[in-house]
Every structure is written in C-alpha cells, then in structure tokens.
Backbone as ProteinMPNN parsed JSONL, in Angstrom:
{"seq_chain_A": "SKRKIACAEITPPIIRRVRKNFMRRIALCLEENGGYM", "coords_chain_A": {"N_chain_A": [[-79.074, -92.65, -125.41], [-82.513, -93.45, -126.098], [-82.73, -95.406, -128.032], [-80.248, -96.754, -127.937], [-80.394, -97.863, -125.387], [-82.598, -99.566, -125.696], [-81.569, -101.347, -127.622], [-79.517, -102.501, -126.157], [-80.928, -104.066, -124.439], [-81.683, -106.276, -125.844], [-81.498, -109.637, -125.813], [-79.541, -112.72, -126.215], [-81.406, -114.98, -126.216], [-83.707, -113.693, -127.187], [-82.899, -112.933, -129.762], [-82.509, -115.493, -130.868], [-85.163, -116.442, -130.829], [-86.416, -114.649, -132.579], [-85.03, -115.253, -134.936], [-85.796, -117.95, -135.301], [-88.592, -117.676, -135.687], [-88.548, -116.107, -138.003], [-87.343, -117.846, -139.848], [-89.322, -119.794, -139.92], [-91.411, -118.374, -141.085], [-90.297, -117.861, -143.598], [-90.164, -120.478, -144.606], [-92.913, -121.084, -144.738], [-93.683, -119.209, -146.639], [-92.274, -120.148, -148.877], [-93.564, -122.604, -149.196], [-95.983, -121.699, -150.105], [-95.334, -120.837, -152.568], [-94.281, -118.25, -152.668], [-96.502, -116.735, -152.188], [-99.1, -115.234, -150.132], [-99.29, -116.007, -146.621]], "CA_chain_A": [[-80.342, -92.455, -126.101], [-83.493, -94.535, -125.91], [-82.433, -96.472, -129.001], [-79.121, -97.532, -127.41], [-80.888, -98.635, -124.241], [-83.443, -100.638, -126.231], [-80.694, -102.336, -128.264], [-78.765, -103.187, -125.107], [-81.831, -104.998, -123.761], [-81.934, -107.437, -126.701], [-80.671, -110.733, -125.313], [-79.4, -113.834, -127.157], [-82.649, -115.74, -126.406], [-84.618, -112.922, -128.043], [-82.383, -113.071, -131.13], [-82.811, -116.86, -131.318], [-86.602, -116.553, -131.072], [-86.695, -113.888, -133.799], [-84.498, -116.03, -136.061], [-86.645, -119.129, -135.471], [-89.851, -117.239, -136.279], [-88.267, -115.651, -139.358], [-87.131, -119.034, -140.674], [-90.632, -120.436, -140.087], [-92.158, -117.573, -142.059], [-89.698, -118.107, -144.915], [-90.604, -121.808, -145.034], [-94.324, -120.977, -145.123], [-93.72, -118.459, -147.892], [-91.829, -121.059, -149.931], [-94.636, -123.585, -149.401], [-97.048, -121.017, -150.843], [-94.705, -120.335, -153.795], [-94.106, -116.806, -152.582], [-97.772, -116.054, -151.918], [-99.39, -114.885, -148.742], [-99.435, -117.133, -145.7]], "C_chain_A": [[-81.263, -93.656, -125.853], [-83.2, -95.715, -126.836], [-81.296, -97.36, -128.498], [-79.56, -98.407, -126.251], [-81.72, -99.818, -124.73], [-82.588, -101.731, -126.866], [-79.924, -103.141, -127.224], [-79.612, -104.229, -124.389], [-82.164, -106.232, -124.599], [-80.957, -108.538, -126.301], [-80.531, -111.833, -126.363], [-80.674, -114.679, -127.301], [-83.671, -115.007, -127.289], [-84.196, -113.056, -129.498], [-82.704, -114.455, -131.68], [-84.292, -117.014, -131.66], [-86.999, -115.821, -132.353], [-86.237, -114.675, -135.02], [-85.38, -117.239, -136.349], [-87.965, -118.754, -136.151], [-89.665, -116.79, -137.724], [-88.092, -116.837, -140.296], [-88.449, -119.764, -140.926], [-91.451, -119.687, -141.135], [-91.615, -117.764, -143.477], [-90.162, -119.452, -145.456], [-92.06, -121.775, -145.486], [-94.476, -120.247, -146.45], [-93.317, -119.355, -149.063], [-92.893, -122.108, -150.24], [-95.775, -122.997, -150.228], [-96.525, -120.424, -152.157], [-94.62, -118.811, -153.821], [-95.381, -116.035, -152.304], [-97.925, -115.73, -150.447], [-99.605, -116.125, -147.905], [-100.801, -117.096, -145.053]], "O_chain_A": [[-80.817, -94.73, -125.449], [-83.397, -96.873, -126.467], [-81.367, -98.583, -128.619], [-79.146, -99.561, -126.146], [-81.567, -100.937, -124.24], [-82.855, -102.916, -126.668], [-79.706, -104.339, -127.403], [-79.078, -105.168, -123.799], [-82.85, -107.136, -124.122], [-79.743, -108.386, -126.436], [-81.318, -111.881, -127.308], [-81.002, -115.069, -128.421], [-84.409, -115.638, -128.045], [-85.035, -113.269, -130.373], [-83.123, -114.582, -132.83], [-84.638, -117.641, -132.661], [-87.822, -116.315, -133.124], [-86.954, -114.76, -136.017], [-85.682, -117.525, -137.507], [-88.403, -119.432, -137.08], [-90.515, -117.056, -138.574], [-88.625, -116.841, -141.406], [-88.671, -120.292, -142.016], [-92.108, -120.304, -141.974], [-92.381, -117.822, -144.439], [-90.515, -119.562, -146.63], [-92.406, -122.373, -146.505], [-95.299, -120.623, -147.285], [-93.949, -119.322, -150.119], [-93.102, -122.463, -151.4], [-96.451, -123.716, -150.964], [-97.198, -119.604, -152.782], [-94.854, -118.174, -154.848], [-95.351, -114.81, -152.193], [-97.016, -115.922, -149.64], [-100.044, -117.161, -148.403], [-101.124, -117.962, -144.241]]}, "name": "protein", "num_of_chains": 1, "seq": "SKRKIACAEITPPIIRRVRKNFMRRIALCLEENGGYM"}
C-alpha cells in the first residue's frame, strides 16, 4: 500500500530532525507558559 511505502521511506535522519523540531516547539511552548508561539 502507499502508506507502507511512505513509512519505509522514513529514514533515521528524518526521525532525528522531527524529534529536534518537536523538542524546540515544546521548549518555546514552555517559555510562553503554554501559550501560542
């Protein structure tokens, strides 16, 4: 299926980049006391 193919194309560098961006967004959210960034 298309979904399986798309998932198979997710590489470790992509996962690392997503995690890094997610952690940055969490930090910004905390700095704003849960408000919008």
